[in-house]
Every structure is written in C-alpha cells, then in structure tokens.
C-alpha positions as CSV (number, residue, x, y, z in Angstrom):
1,M,29.5,-93.7,34.4
2,R,29.9,-89.7,34.1
3,S,26.9,-87.9,35.1
4,H,25.7,-85.0,32.5
5,F,26.6,-82.5,34.8
6,S,30.4,-83.8,34.7
7,T,31.0,-83.6,31.4
8,L,29.1,-80.0,31.1
9,V,31.7,-78.4,34.0
10,L,34.7,-80.5,32.3
11,S,33.3,-79.5,28.5
12,F,33.8,-75.9,30.7
13,F,36.7,-76.1,32.3
14,F,38.3,-77.4,28.5
15,S,37.5,-74.6,26.7
16,S,38.1,-72.6,29.0
17,L,41.4,-73.3,28.7
18,L,41.5,-72.8,24.7
19,A,40.2,-69.5,25.1
20,A,42.6,-68.5,27.6
21,G,45.2,-69.5,25.3
22,C,44.0,-67.4,22.1
23,V,44.0,-64.1,24.1
24,V,46.1,-61.3,22.5
25,S,48.3,-59.3,23.4
26,A,49.0,-56.2,22.1
27,P,51.5,-55.3,19.4
28,D,54.8,-55.1,19.7
29,V,57.2,-52.0,20.1
30,P,59.8,-52.1,17.0
31,E,63.0,-53.5,18.4
32,G,65.4,-50.3,19.6
33,S,62.1,-48.2,20.4
34,D,62.9,-45.0,22.8
35,Q,61.1,-45.1,26.5
36,S,58.4,-43.3,24.8
37,L,56.4,-45.9,22.5
38,I,57.6,-48.6,25.3
39,Q,55.6,-46.7,27.8
40,G,53.0,-46.1,25.2
41,R,52.5,-49.7,25.0
42,K,52.4,-50.2,28.2
43,V,50.0,-47.1,29.0
44,W,47.4,-48.5,25.9
45,T,47.3,-52.5,27.0
46,T,46.6,-50.7,31.0
47,F,43.9,-48.8,30.1
48,C,42.5,-49.2,26.6
49,T,42.9,-52.7,24.8
50,S,38.9,-53.3,27.0
51,C,37.5,-51.3,24.6
52,H,39.5,-50.8,21.9
53,G,41.1,-54.2,21.8
54,P,44.7,-55.3,22.1
55,S,45.2,-53.8,18.0
56,G,43.3,-51.4,17.9
57,S,40.6,-53.4,15.9
58,G,37.6,-52.5,18.6
59,G,35.1,-54.0,20.9
60,R,33.3,-52.3,22.9
61,G,35.1,-49.4,21.4
62,P,35.1,-48.1,17.9
63,S,38.2,-49.7,15.8
64,L,40.9,-47.1,15.7
65,K,42.0,-48.3,12.1
66,E,40.8,-44.9,10.7
67,I,42.2,-43.0,13.8
68,E,44.2,-40.7,11.2
69,N,41.8,-39.8,8.9
70,N,39.4,-38.9,11.5
71,Y,41.8,-37.3,13.7
72,P,45.4,-36.5,12.2
73,S,47.1,-35.0,15.0
74,L,48.5,-35.4,18.3
75,S,47.0,-33.0,20.4
76,D,43.0,-33.8,18.5
77,I,44.5,-37.4,19.4
78,S,45.5,-36.5,23.1
79,L,42.5,-34.1,23.5
80,I,40.2,-36.6,22.9
81,I,42.3,-39.0,25.3
82,S,42.2,-37.0,27.7
83,E,38.8,-35.2,28.4
84,G,36.8,-38.2,26.8
85,R,34.5,-38.3,23.8
86,N,31.1,-40.3,22.7
87,G,31.3,-42.1,25.3
88,M,34.9,-42.6,25.9
89,P,35.9,-41.7,29.5
90,S,38.2,-39.1,30.2
91,F,41.4,-39.8,31.4
92,K,42.8,-36.6,32.6
93,E,42.6,-37.7,36.1
94,A,45.0,-41.3,35.5
95,L,47.5,-39.9,33.0
96,D,49.4,-37.1,33.2
97,Q,50.7,-35.4,29.8
98,E,54.1,-37.4,29.2
99,E,51.7,-40.8,29.1
100,I,49.2,-39.7,27.0
101,N,51.2,-38.8,24.5
102,S,53.5,-41.7,24.4
103,V,50.1,-43.6,23.6
104,V,48.9,-41.7,20.5
105,R,52.7,-42.3,19.8
106,Y,52.1,-45.8,20.3
107,I,48.8,-45.3,18.2
108,Q,49.8,-44.0,15.0
109,E,53.3,-45.1,15.1
110,V,52.7,-49.2,16.2
111,L,48.8,-49.8,15.7
C-alpha cells in the first residue's frame, strides 16, 4: 500500500508536468518580418514577459493592451523602457537603443 507522502509527491510531479505543458509563449512575428521585429520578440521574451506576461496581458506588471492609448508614440514607449516608471525598472544599461526600438515595434505591431 502506498503511503500518503508518496501519493502527494506523485500528485505534485504530475501537476508540475501538466503545468509545464501549459506554458504560453510570446506571439510569433508574422512570416516574412524584418530582423528588427524578430529581435523585438527576443528582447520581449528575455526582458518583459516575466512581468507583463507572454502576450502583454499583465502579471506582476500591468497589461500593455492599452499601451497605444496611453503612450501613442515610439518615443513615449522608448522613454519608459529606457528610464523606467511606476515600479518598472530602467533598461538603459541592459538594452541599447536599437533593441529598445525593436521591442517597441514588437509591442505595437504584434501584441
């Protein structure tokens, strides 16, 4: 007869496997996209999804679904990424301007 502990461990293991299979990835760029947009997805996946979620719908950080309404220009969004705002850290030491511009394009054109 199996102990309660081993049943609990097996349940946790299978739950973890199930959860791992449900991981959502960032939306792909459209086929034929230029290198900048592809780079933007890589930057998004590396630096942004942990707070804003893979699709920008939020998590620890706010949803970006209304970003164009609140910050309509590339320079507005670039400034926020570079300097940080309201709990969001600055990324000016981690990303160069080309990477910032590429992730802004990804936010605007894909998310």
